[in-house]
N, C-alpha and C positions, 0 to 999 in steps of 0.2 A: 504494500500500500504506500503510495507516494506521500511525501510531506504535504504537497499541495492538496491532494485529495483529503488527507486527514484534517488539514486546516479548514478546507471548504465545508466538509461535512460537520465539523465542530462548530463553525460559524452558524450554519443552518440550524443545528440542534440548539445552540445557545439563544439565537434570535427567536426560535420557536418557543423555547421554555420561558424566556423573559416576557415576550408579548402574549403568550398564552395566559400566564398569571396576571399580567396587566389587564388583559381583556376581562378576566373574571371579576376584577375589582373596579372596572371602568365606571365612571359616574353617569355615562349616557349610553343608549343603545348604539348610537353612531360610532362612538369611540370603541365600544366593545366589538362591534362588527369589523372595524378597521384593524384593530389589534389581532382578533382571531383570524381574520382573512390573511394577513401577512404572516402570522404565526403558522397557519396551516400550510401556506405555500412554501415557507422555509423548511418545514418538517418533511414535506413531500420531496423537495429537492435533496435534502440531506439523506433521506431514506433511499432515494434512487441511487445516489452515489455509493452508499454503504451496501446496497444490494449487489452492485457490480463489483465493488472491492472485495467483499467477503466471498462472492462466487469465484472470482479469479484466484483468491487465496485458498480455495478448496474447502471453505466452511459453508457447505451447502444449506444446512438447516438454519444457520444464522442469516445467510443471504435470503433464504425464503421468508424468514421472519421479517426482514426489512422490506421485502416486496409486499407482504401482507400489510405491514404497517403503513406503507405508502397508500395502498388502496383504502384502508380504514381512515387514514387522515384525509384522503380525498373526499370521502363521504362526510366527514365532520366539517371540513372547510366549505362544503356546498351549502351548509346552513348558517355560515358565519354572520351573514347580514340579515338573516330572518328573525322574526319574532321568536323568542325562546321556545314557546309552546309549539310553534309550527316546525321548528328545527328538530324536535325530539325524535321522530323516526330515523332520520339520517344520523343523528347523534348516537342513538342506540345501536344502529348497525355498525357505525364507526368504532364505538367503544367495545363492542363485541369483537371486532377485527383487531383492535389494539390488544385486547386480552390474548387472542390467539397468537398474534405477532410476538408479544412479549414473552410468551412461553417458548415459542420457537427460538427466539434470540437467547433466552436465559437457560435453557436446559443443557445445551452442549457446553463443555468446559472450555469455552473460547475467551469470553470476556472475564475480567477479574471477578472474584466471588462477590464482592460488594455490589457490583453492577447486576450480577445474576440474581442476588437476593432481592434487591430493590425492584428489579424487573418482574420477578415472580410475585412480589407483594402487590405491585401496581396491576399486574394481570388479574389477580384475584379481585381487587377493588373494582376494576372495570368490568369484569365478568359479572359480578354481583349487580352492578348498575345496569348493564345491558339486559340481564335476565329479568330484573325487576320491571324494566320498561316493557320488555317483550311480553311479560305476564299481565300487563295492564295497569301497573302502578303509574300514576301521573307524576312523572319527574321531568325536570328540565335540566339543561346542562349546568345550571348553577344551584341545583337543589342541595340541601344539607340534610344529613351528613354526607351522603354520596349522591353525586360524584364530587361534590365540593372538596372534601378532604382527600380525595384521590389525587388531585392536581399537584399538591406539594410533593407527594411521593413520586409522581410521574416526572416532575421537574428534577428531583434528586436522581432519578434513573437516568435522565438525559445528561445530567452533570457527571454521573459515573461513566457514561459512554464517552463523553468529551475527555474526561481524565484518561481513560484507556486509550483513546485515539492520540491525544497529544503527547502522552508519555510512551507511546509505542508498546503497549502492554498486550498486544494481540499476537499469539503464537502462530507459527506456520502450521498448516494443516498436516495431520498425520494420516496414514491410510485408514485409520479407524474413523476419522471424521467424514470420509467419503461414503456415508451411509446410503445415499440416494442412488449410487451407481454400483453395479456389480462388476468389479474390475477383474476379469478372468484372462 
C-alpha cells in the first residue's frame, strides 16, 4: 500500500468521522445535510481506495468489507439532505450494511486488535439499530440511545483504521488469508 494511498484514505476517513459527528450535532437541518453529505462522500471515496488496496495486498475479506461499507455508506448518504423520518429506510439499510462490513473488516487478523474490537462493537450497535428499524420501531438517524451512541464508537473505529494506515501496521497477506480462492 503506497504512502499516498494510505494518506488519501486516512484523509477521507478523518473528514468523514469529523463531519459525521458535526452533522449529528448541527443546529439546523441544512447544516446537518451538508455535513452528512460531505461526510458520506468522503467515506465512500476512502472505502473505494481501501477496497482496492486490501484486495491487491491479498486481504480478500477485509477488501470485501470495505466494498460493502462503500455500498452501505452510499445508501446512508442518499438520505443526507432528507427529513430525518423520510431518510430512515435508507439509513436502516445502510446501517445494516455497515454492520456486515465491519464484521468482514474486523474478523481477519489484519488490522490491529484495537481496530478489530472497536469495529466489532460498532457492528453490533449498528446491527441492533438496523434490526430495530426493520422490525418497525420508529427510529431516526439521531435517535437515542441508538444509533446516537453508536456514532462515537464508529468514529473511534475510523480513528483506529487511520492509526493503522498511517503507522503502516497492516501485515502482508499470508496464504491463509486467501480464503476466497482455492489456490491449487
